[in-house]
N, C-alpha and C positions, 0 to 999 in steps of 0.2 A: 298720377305720378309718372314722370318721365326719367328714364335712365339711359345714358349713352355708353356704349361699349365698343371697343376696338381691339381688345386683347384676344389673341388667337386661342381658340378652344372654348371660349365662353358660351358660344351658341350650342355646342355639343352638350356641355354641362347643363344648360338651361333645358334643352329638350329631353335629356335623360331624366330630369327631375319632374317632368310634367306628370300630373296624376289627376284623377277625377275630372276627365275631360268629357264634355258633351259633344263637341264637334271641332273640326280643324279645317281651315281653308288656307291654301297656299298658292301663290303665284311666283314662279321662278323661271328665269330665262334659261338656265342650264340645270341639268339634273344628272345624277350618276348613280352607280350601284351603291355607293356610300350613302346617298340620300335615300335610296330604296330601303336599305337595311335599317336605317335610323327610323324611317317612317313606319316600317313594319313593326319594329319594337314598340313604338308608341301605341299603335293600333292594338297590338296583342295585350300590352300591359293595361290599357284602358278599356279593352273589350268593345272597341268602336265598330259599329256596323258600317258597311261600305257606304251607305247613304249619308253618313256623317263625316266623310272624308272626301274633300274636293281639292283637286290640284290642277292648275293651269300651267302649261308649258309653251315655250316658243317653238317655232317650227324646227329650229336648229338646236334643240335642247341637248343633244349629245351626238358626237361623231363616233362613239364606240358602242356597238351593240344596241342601237336605239330600239329596234324591234323587240329584243329581249326585255328591255326596261319597260316598254309600254305593256307588253303582255303580262309581266309580273306585277306591275303597278296597278293594272286594271283589276286584279284579283282583290286588291285592298281598297281602292279608291275609285271615285268617278273622275276620269282623266279627260281633260280637254286640251286640244292643241289650238292656240290662238293664232289663226292663219289669215285673218282679214287685215291685220296690222302687226307691226313688229313689237312683240312683248319684250320689255327689258326690265320690268319691275321685279323686286324681290320683297314679297309681302307675306307675313305669316299671322293669321288670325286664329286665336284659340278661345273657345267659349267653355267655361267650366260648368260643372253640374250645379253649383250654387249660384249661377248667374253672373259670376265675375267674368271679366273680359281681359285678355292679354293680347296685345297687338305689337308686332315687331316689323320694322321695315328699315331698309337701308341698301347696302351694296352686296350682301352675301347671298349667293345662289345656294341651292340645296345640293352641294357637292362637297367633297372633302377639302377642296381648295377654299371654298367660301366659308366653311365651318371650322377648319383647322389650320390651313396653311397660309392663306393670304392675309394681308393687312386690310381689314374691312372696317366700315363704320356703320353701326346699327343703333336704332332708337327703340327702346323698350317702353311701352305704355301699358300701365296696369290700371284697371278700374275705370276705363274710358267708356262706360256703358252708354252715355249720352251721344257718343260718336258712332255707335254700332251701325245705325242706319246709313250714315255717310260712308262708312268703310264698306258696307255690303253693296253700295252702289258701284264701287270700283269692281268688285267681283262679278256683279251683274253685267257690267260693261264688258268685262273679259268674256263672259259666257255668250253675250250677243255677237261677239266677233270670233267665236271659236267653233270647232267641230268636236263632238264627242268621239273619243277614240273607240274604234270598233275593229273587227278583223280586217276590213278593207284598208284602213290606215296602217295597221300593223304590217300587213302584207306589202304595202308601198315602201315603208321604211326598210323592210327586209330586202326588197329589190335593190335599193340604193346603198345597202350596207357597205359593199366593197368600195364604192366611190367616197363615202363618208370616211372610211378608214384611211384612204389615200390622203384625203384632206387633213385628217387628224395628224398623220405622220408628217405632212408638209408643214403644218403649224408648229409641231414639236421641233422640227429642224430649224425653222425660222426663229422660234423662241430661244433655242440653244445658241444660235449665232448672236442674237441680241444680248444674251446674258454672258457670253463667253468672256468678255472683258473681266467680269467679276468671278465667274465660276470655273475658269480654265484649270485651276489647280485642284478642283474638287475630286474626291476619291470615287464618287459615283454620282450619276444623275438622278434627279427626283423620280423619274419614271422607270428607272432601271429595275427596281424591285417593287412588288405590291406588298406594302406593309400595313394595309388597312386593318388587319386582324392581329397585328404583332404587338408585343409588350413595349418595344422601343419603336419610336416613330422616325420618319425621315428627318424631322426637325432635331431629334436627339443626336443623330449622327452628324447632321449638318453643323450643329453647335461645336463639333470637334474638328471640322475641316479647318485647314490652315487660316483661311480668311476670318474665321470666327475664333479660332484658338488664341490668336494674339489680341483679340478685342476684350474689352471689359465694360461695355455699356450695360445699361440696366436690363435690356431685353436678354442679352446673352447671360448675364448673371442669373436671371430667373430661370432660363432654360437649363443652365448647369445645376441649379437647385433641384429642378424636376428630375434630372438624371440621378443626382445624388440620392434623392428620396426613393427612386425606383430601385437603386442598388441596395439601399438600406433595407428595403422591403424584402429583397432576396436574402440578405444577410439574416434577417429574423428567422427565416425558414432553415437556414444553414447552421446557425450559431451553436446549438447544443451538439449537433453531429460533428462539427469541425473541432469543437473544444475537446470532445472525447478522443480525437486523434492527436491531442497535445499540440494543437495549433490554436493560436489566440489572436483575436483582434486587438487593436490599440486600446489601451486601458482608459483612454479619455474618449467619451462619446463624440465630442466635437471633431476628433481626429479619426473617426471610423473610416471615412473615405479619404482618398488622396485630395490634395488641394483643388479648389474650384476657381481660384483666381490666379492670373499670371504673376509670377515672381521670379527671383533669380534662382530659386531651387528647381523650378520646372522650365528654366530657360525662357521665361516670359511667354509661355504659351500653355494652354490647357488642351492638349490633344488627346487625353484619355482621363477617365475618372474611374477609380476602382476601390475595392475593399481588400485589405491585406490581412493575412493570417500568418503568424510566426511565433516568435519567442514571447515569453511572459515579461511583464514589467520588471520583475526582479532580475531576470536574465539580462535584459537589455541594459539596465543601469549598471549592473556589476561587471558585465563584459566590457562595456564602453569605458568603465573606470580603470580596469586592470589590464586590458590588452595593450601591447606595445603599439607605438604609432604606425608601424608597418602593417598592423592588423586592424586598424581602425582607430579613430580619434574620438575621445570623449567629448560630448557636447551637453550643455545644460538644457538644450532644446529637446524636450522629450519626443516631439514629433519626428525631428530629424534623427534622433537616436534610434527609433524604431525603424525608420526608413532605410537606414544604412545596413541593416541585417537582411539576410536572405529570407524570403517568404513565399507563400503560395497565395495567389490573388486571383480575383475575377474582376474584369473591367470592361467598360464600353470604350471602344476606339472608333475612329472615323469610318472604318470599313467593316465593322462587325463587333462581335463580343468575344473576348479572349479569356481563357483560363491559363494561368501563367505560373511557372516556377521562376520567380524573379530572384536571380542569384546575386548580382552585383550592380550597385550604382556606380557611376563613373569614378568618384573619388572617395577614399576612406571607407571602402566597402569592407565590412568585417569578414564576411565569409569567402571573399576572393582569396585571402591568405590561406584559409582552410583548404581550399581546393588545390592551390598551387603547392602547398606543403605535401599533400598526398602525391602529387605528380613528381615533384622534385626530389623527394627523399631517396628513392621512391617507396611508397607503401604498396607493395605488390598485391596484398590481400584486398585492400580497399579499391585499388585500381581495377582488379578483376571483378569486384562487386559492382562498381560503377558501370563497367562494360556490360555486365549481366543485366543490370536494370535498364540500361539503354536498349539492350536487345529485347527485353520484355515489352518495352514501349513501342517496338516496331509494329507498324500497321494501325497505330492508334491516333495518327494525325499530328504528332508533335514535331516541331522544328526548333532548334536552338539558334538564337540570333545573337550576334555581337554588333552593337550599334554605336555610332557617334551621335548621342542624343542632342548634344549642343548644336550640331549642324544638321540634325535630322537625316542621317545617312546610315544605311545598313553596310557594315564593314564585311561581314561574312555570315553564312548560315549553314546549318547542318541538319538535313532532313533525316529524322530517325527512321522514316519509312523507306527512303531510297538509298541510304548509305549504310555501310557496314559498321556495326556498333564498335568494332575494334579500332576504327579510325577516329572515334570521338575524342579520345584523350589527346591525340596529336592536334586535332582541330582546336580544342580548348587551349592547349599550350601555345599554339601559334598565334591565336587571335585575341584571346582574353587578356587585356592589359588595362592598367589604370588609365582613366580618361574615357573608357568605353563602358557601356552598359551591357550586361550579359544575362540572358534569360531563355527559358524554354517555353514555347507558346503553342496553344491549340486555338484555332480561330473558327468561330461560327459566322457564316455570312449572314447579312441582315435578313434575308428571306427564309432562313432555316425554320422549319416547323417547330424546332425546339424553343425558338424565341417567341412563340405565340402566347405563352402565359408563364408567369413567374414560378409556378409550382413545378411544371415540367423542366424549366430552366434550372431551378435550384437542384432538382434531383440529378440532372445531367452534370451540373457543376460539381456536385459532391462526388459523383462517379469519377470525374477527371482528377479531382483533388486526391482521391484515394490512389489513383494510378500514379500520380506524381510523388506521393508521399515517401516511398522507399528511397527514391533518388534524392529527394530533399534531405532526408535524414542522413544520407551518406556524405553530402557535400556542404553541410552547414554545421557549425559548432554549437552544441547545446550544453549549457551548464546544468546538468540534471540535479545537482544539489539544491538549486534554487527554483527549479521548475515546479509549478503548481498546476495540476491538471484540473 
C-alpha cells in the first residue's frame, strides 16, 4: 500500500506513533538538533540498541554545531558520512518486530524544516516486504561510499565549525533577501526565536502576520483551527477557576474563541485569536436590550452582543501571547460609557479606586493601548510600569473615543519559557487574570441581579 503526503507536520506525527520497531535506517542530506531529539525519543521508546539504528549523512549535513550533533548522534546510532559522492536522498526504512516493513522516501530531510515547516512530498509504503532486499541495496551502496564517524571526523568538523557558522549566516541573509518581497512586513523572522520546544510554533504566529491575516485559503484555515484548538485546550484548564471569579466564556461552544475567518467585524483580517471571559448570557442580553443607544446597541447576534462588552481574555497575536483586559470595541462599546460616566460626573471615589488599582499593577508589565483597529494603528499607549498612575485618568479621557479600541495588555514574547507547555501557561494566565480583575470590576457595568456564578 502506498500513501502520499505533503501536509506539514505529518512526518512528526508518524514517527511519534512508531512502536515495536526492530530496526531503523535513515539516509538524509541534512540533519539538525530537531532530528536528533526525535530520533532519540524513538530509540528510547522502542529500546533500540545502537546496532539497530543506522544513519547516513551528507558531508554538509549541518552548518550549525555539526561536531556536537555527530558526537550526540553517535551515542544512539551507527553514523556514516557519505563522502565519496554527494548524498541528496531522504530515505527512511523501518522494520517492525512482527516482520512488517515501512518505507518512506521523498524530499524531507530529518530537520524541523523537512518535518514541520516546508512543503515536502513524501511516499509512504507499508508491507513492502518483497522489496526489502532492493531497498537494502541502496543503504549498502551508501555504506560503500561512506566513512564511519569516529573521533577524528568529529574533531575535523569541530575545527571548521566557525567557518560553517559564517556560511550559515550568509545563507540566512541571502534567503532573507530572496523572501523580502513577501515577508517584509512580518513581525519577526523564522530564525529569530528557537520555538522547537514551545506550545505555539512559528507557523502559528506566521498565520497571524499581515500577509496571512487577510488570506482565507484552505491552508490558512487549517492553521487557524490548530491555533483555536490550542487555545481551547488552555481554556479547559482555566474554566472552573475563571468561572469562580464571576468571569464567563461565551455561552455557545462555537463562539468560545474569537472568529477565525476574515469578515467585516474584524476588518477583514484575522490578526489574533483568543478566548474571552466576561458577563453571563443573561447580563449581556438584558443589558443590550435596556441600555440607551449611547451606552451600547442591542443586537440579535449573540456573538456580537458578547463582544461589545468589556472582558478579560487571552489570545495569540503575531508577536506573542497576550493576557488582556479588553475594555472597548470601536463602536457601540457598552462599558466605554461606564468609564466615561465615572470620569465626567466625576465619581471621585471610583476615580481614586481606579488610580489605586493602576498603581497596584505597576511593575507587572501592563500597558494600556488605544488603537485604530480599522487602520491597524496605535493611537496612544500608557505604560503602568513607567508612568504615574495618577495620570491614567487624563490619558483615558484624552484618547479613548468611539471609533477606537481600548484595552490593557500583558505580552509574552514567543520564546518565553512560560510558553513551553499549556499547564505552565494556564497557571500564568490565571495569575494575570486575577491581577486585572479588580480593575475590570471597577470599569465595567455588571447587572448583579442576573449574574449566575
